[in-house]
N, C-alpha and C positions, 0 to 999 in steps of 0.2 A: 504494500500500500504506500502510496506517495513516493515510491522509489527507494524506500529505506529497507535495508536488510537483504537486498538482492544484488549481488555484485560478483566479484571474482570467486568468493567463497562458495557460492552455490554450485558453480560448475567445476571448480578445481579443488574443492575442500577435501576430497578423497585423496588428492595427490600429496598433500603434506605428510600424512602418516606413512605413505609408501616411501617417500624420500627419506624420512627419519629412519625407518626400518632398514632401508638400503644403506645408509651411511653407517649405522651401527653394525650391520653385517660386514661391511667392508673393513671397518676398524678391527673387529674381532678376528676376522679371517686373516688379516695382515699380521696381527701379533702372533698368531699360532704358526705362521710360516717361518718365523725367525728361529724356531727350535728344531731345525732340521739338520743340525750338525751331526756328523758321524763320529765314531770313536777315533777314526784316523784323523779327522779334521781337528779334534781336540788335542790329540797327540802332537800333530804338526804345530799347533799354536803354542803348546807348552815347550816344545823344542826351540821354536823360533824366539820365544821370550827368554830362553836361557834357564827355564825352570828345571829341565832335566838335561842330562849329559847325552852325548852322541851314542855312547854305549847303551844307556837306558832306552833311548829312542829306538835304536835298531832292534833291541831285544823285544820291546813292546810291540813294535811294528810287525816283527816276525810272527808274534803270537796272534795279532789281529788278522794277518794274511792267512794263517793256518785255519782260522775260524770260518773264513769265506769259502 
């Protein structure tokens, strides 16, 4: 009545919840994707940072290759 209350919300009101759900899904999916490091990746990082010696690296790497 008198042009009040009928605007963009009537036609596109359903779009807002879909956009919010889509953004939340994207954010949660993106965070889970970061945890895909393999044991070899972690071992490589530890060796590169100097946390373990070359001898330890080679021994542990050999064990990991034997499991594959």
